[in-house]
C-alpha positions, -999 to 999 in steps of 0.1 A, spaced: -43 58 261 -42 35 231 -36 -5 233 -23 -27 199 -12 -63 191 14 -69 168 11 -105 157 38 -124 139 52 -156 133 66 -181 103 47 -182 72 12 -206 76 14 -199 114 -22 -182 113 -17 -146 113 -43 -135 91 -69 -158 106 -58 -148 138 -67 -110 132 -99 -123 112 -108 -135 143 -97 -106 165 -122 -86 140 -151 -107 151 -141 -112 185 -135 -75 197 -165 -69 177 -189 -90 195 -176 -80 232 -181 -45 220 -142 -34 217 -136 -10 185 -108 -20 168 -92 -19 136 -64 -39 117 -36 -26 100 -19 -46 74 19 -45 72 29 -68 47 35 -56 14 30 -91 -1 0 -99 11 -29 -89 -14 -57 -111 -4 -68 -102 33 -101 -122 44 -100 -92 67 -115 -51 66 -82 -33 67 -82 3 83 -48 8 70 -26 -9 43 8 -8 38 5 -16 1 -6 17 0 29 30 6 50 3 -9 47 -26 -29 70 -56 -30 59 -62 -68 73 -26 -78 101 -31 -53 113 -69 -69 112 -52 -105 131 -20 -96 159 -35 -76 160 -73 -92 156 -91 -60 139 -119 -45 106 -124 -24 125 -118 10 149 -95 1 122 -74 -17 103 -74 15 130 -63 39 143 -35 11 104 -26 9 103 -20 53 132 -4 54 124 21 23 88 33 47 113 56 61 103 78 30 66 80 39 67 68 76 54 101 81 23 99 64 19 63 76 20 75 110 -5 98 107 -30 77 95 -19 50 124 -25 87 146 -59 88 133 -74 55 142 -62 58 176 -71 95 187 -100 101 167 -117 64 163 -101 54 198 -98 21 182 -75 -11 197 -52 -17 165 -39 -53 154 -8 -54 132 -6 -84 112 27 -84 100 48 -103 72 60 -140 81 95 -139 70 113 -146 104 142 -127 101 119 -95 103 116 -100 137 148 -120 149 180 -99 136 162 -69 109 155 -39 128 130 -26 103 98 -34 119 115 -28 155 120 10 143 85 14 129 71 3 166 93 19 185 87 54 170 44 48 169 53 38 207 77 71 213 51 94 191 22 81 200 23 64 235 11 30 219 9 -1 243 21 -33 223 17 -64 229 34 -91 207 13 -122 199 37 -148 186 20 -175 167 37 -206 163 21 -238 143 14 -266 168 29 -287 145 66 -282 158 55 -299 187 55 -334 174 93 -333 164 117 -326 199 143 -308 173 120 -289 157 104 -277 192 134 -267 201 141 -249 174 111 -229 179 119 -222 213 149 -203 203 128 -187 178 107 -172 205 132 -162 227 150 -145 201 120 -126 186 114 -118 226 148 -103 229 148 -85 199 115 -67 198 118 -58 234 79 -55 241 57 -77 266 53 -108 241 26 -138 245 38 -169 224 11 -194 212 8 -225 200 -21 -221 170 -42 -244 151 -41 -264 188 -77 -287 177 -53 -301 152 -26 -312 173 -44 -348 181 -42 -354 146 -8 -355 138 0 -386 167 8 -390 201 33 -368 220 60 -386 245 47 -357 274 19 -339 283 8 -307 262 15 -287 296 52 -300 298 55 -281 259 36 -250 272 49 -247 306 87 -254 288 97 -274 313 128 -292 322 145 -300 284 165 -327 292 140 -352 295 137 -340 257 173 -349 247 165 -389 244 140 -382 219 160 -361 197 192 -383 196 164 -408 183 156 -390 157 192 -388 144 212 -417 142 236 -411 116 268 -391 123 254 -358 108 226 -366 131 243 -367 161 258 -341 155 225 -320 153 220 -333 184 249 -320 201 239 -284 186 201 -291 198 211 -300 234 234 -265 235 203 -246 224 181 -263 251 203 -256 276 208 -221 265 169 -216 262 167 -234 299 191 -205 311 171 -175 300 139 -194 314 116 -167 294 96 -186 268 63 -203 280 33 -207 253 -5 -203 254 -27 -226 229 -50 -213 204 -77 -224 182 -94 -198 162 -129 -209 160 -130 -221 199 -144 -192 220 -131 -198 255 -94 -207 239 -102 -173 224 -113 -158 257 -82 -173 274 -54 -157 250 -74 -122 252 -75 -120 286 -36 -127 291 -29 -102 260 -50 -74 276 -30 -82 310 2 -82 290 -3 -47 275 -20 -34 305 -54 -27 283 -74 -38 316 -61 -10 334 -63 15 311 -96 2 293 -120 30 306 -101 54 279 -108 31 252 -144 26 262 -170 0 247 -161 -30 267 -156 -20 303 -176 -50 312 -151 -73 297 -123 -52 312 -140 -55 346 -146 -91 341 -110 -96 332 -95 -81 363 -112 -98 387 -106 -130 366 -138 -137 357 -135 -150 322 -102 -172 318 -119 -209 318 -89 -231 341 -91 -263 324 -67 -290 317 -60 -286 283 -43 -321 277 -77 -331 285 -96 -305 265 -76 -311 234 -59 -344 232 -79 -372 255 -116 -359 255 -113 -332 222 -143 -351 206 -165 -348 239 -161 -311 243 -163 -305 206 -195 -318 211 -203 -297 242 -194 -266 221 -226 -261 203 -247 -271 232 -233 -239 250 -235 -220 222 -271 -227 215 -275 -223 256 -263 -189 256 -282 -174 225 -310 -188 244 -304 -168 276 -292 -136 254 -326 -140 240 -347 -137 271 -325 -111 286 -332 -91 249 -369 -102 257 -393 -72 268 -409 -77 299 -447 -72 308 -450 -63 341 -488 -75 346 -476 -113 331 -450 -112 357 -472 -104 386 -492 -133 376 -460 -156 379 -450 -144 407 -486 -151 426 -488 -185 410 -451 -194 424 -460 -184 457 -492 -200 456 -475 -229 448 -448 -227 474 -474 -220 500 -492 -256 492 -457 -273 493 -447 -260 525 -485 -269 541 -484 -302 527 -448 -309 540 -462 -294 576 -488 -319 571 -464 -348 566 
């Protein structure tokens, strides 16, 4: 049973960086993975790409032939992929059937493609039907939008719309969370924004953003949007800093539960230890995100290199060959030391 992530999000949210981080992370835990580039405009990939949609269609050719701009050309390009979709699916089939790879699809940043345009939706639904792929959508959104109450409510609507449009398990993520503290103080704790708690508390801050007549009208619209988002009660967020190991472990644990990977990892192979640990909840760090990323961020950042060095030392010790004779001598020495200590304690 093959599994995959579909990485979506607005431009600049860190999709390609996340895909590159996934490639390195999966390699570290022993999971065989491959990345598929779904962006016809992306000709500078920071990661090794197994299947590139630019081999079938390129944005530059479409724009020139059809006299379209970047956005219109991109949507037209994905719509025209239907003419060569069979060859594309054949390459994906080779990855999941022959290589038994875990796939990561790096999607374009145009929000129309995952909010109301059906081109990507039809491609993934066909892959799901023909190859029995188990998908999870990872929706990355720059944490900068948290700093503006009105923009925060806007991205809630964006996340909700993509969840309804894609019709797949979806994990929403605030990316670049390590940058949040530098943007200034927030009126509420970070978990208020990730859990999408009672949005009524945010409305006074929305009204304070716009004091003009037009601003007050926008405030009413924002209030209506927040009410609708609350009524659905579907949106919540994880946080991610790609360079932070614990952050990546936590997110991948959530994703693996969402697409069912932890229940079928034995069919993919390579990281059964990770899958078993995820089932038991042994990997997920239960730390306070407010403390980690805002209140005591500098302390945690200083401790991270020390923890990595300690892990490297432990790994070297595990890989070091054991000399049986030396081990026996160490055991006898430790036993003698213990007996002497016990005798001294008994005399006292």
